[in-house]
C-alpha positions in Angstrom: 108.5 171.8 81.0 111.7 170.2 82.3 111.5 167.4 84.9 114.0 167.8 87.7 114.6 165.7 90.7 117.0 164.8 93.5 117.5 161.1 94.4 119.1 160.4 97.8 120.3 157.3 99.5 123.0 156.1 101.9 125.4 153.2 101.2 125.6 150.6 103.9 128.8 150.4 105.9 131.4 148.7 103.7 129.3 149.1 100.5 130.3 152.6 99.4 132.8 151.5 96.7 130.3 149.0 95.2 127.6 151.6 95.2 129.9 154.2 93.5 130.8 151.6 90.9 127.1 150.8 90.2 126.2 154.5 90.0 129.1 155.2 87.7 128.0 152.5 85.2 124.3 153.6 85.5 125.3 157.3 85.0 127.0 156.4 81.7 123.8 154.8 80.4 121.4 157.5 81.6 123.6 160.3 80.1 123.1 158.7 76.7 119.3 158.9 76.9 118.0 161.4 74.3 115.9 163.2 76.9 118.4 163.4 79.7 119.9 166.8 80.2 121.8 166.3 83.5 122.7 163.3 85.6 125.2 164.5 88.2 126.3 162.3 91.2 127.5 163.7 94.5 128.5 162.5 97.9 128.1 164.6 101.0 131.6 165.9 102.0 131.0 165.2 105.7 129.3 161.8 105.1 130.8 160.1 102.0 128.3 157.2 102.1 125.5 159.7 101.5 124.8 159.9 97.7 122.8 162.6 96.0 121.9 162.4 92.3 120.7 165.5 90.5 118.7 164.7 87.4 117.1 166.8 84.7 115.0 165.5 81.8 113.8 167.4 78.8 110.1 166.9 79.9 107.7 164.4 81.5 107.8 162.2 78.4 111.6 162.0 78.6 111.4 161.1 82.3 108.8 158.4 81.6 111.1 157.0 78.9 114.0 157.0 81.5 111.8 155.0 83.9 111.2 152.4 81.2 114.8 152.0 80.2 115.9 148.3 80.3 118.9 149.0 82.6 116.9 150.8 85.4 115.4 147.7 86.9 118.6 145.8 87.2 120.4 148.8 88.6 117.7 149.3 91.3 117.7 145.6 92.1 121.5 145.6 92.6 121.4 148.8 94.6 118.7 147.9 97.0 120.6 145.5 99.3 123.6 148.0 99.4 121.7 151.0 100.8 120.2 151.8 104.1 116.9 153.0 102.8 114.2 150.7 101.2 114.8 152.6 97.9 116.1 156.0 96.7 114.3 158.9 98.3 113.1 161.1 95.4 112.4 164.8 95.7 110.9 166.5 92.6 111.9 170.1 92.1 110.2 173.0 90.5 112.1 176.1 89.3 111.6 179.3 91.1 110.7 182.2 88.9 112.3 185.3 90.0 112.2 188.7 88.2 115.4 189.7 86.6 
């Protein structure tokens, strides 16, 4: 079963461009992971410091491999002082099965 999540955080005042640069670099790495299917980065139109990252992994094993990737720790360490939250807020999503 696919592993899908939404990561949210808000860049501190004056840090938006640096956060965007960090996420861009990180996105290129994650998109190369064998088990990553989607890694899309968004900002809220009405609040451009608010970032949302929509992630989909092939399965739980692929997600666990993502968490162990060597570039994840340095990314999170660099991001932490630049965002308002203590860390990214993660929301795990399940697909809704609807009859067709």
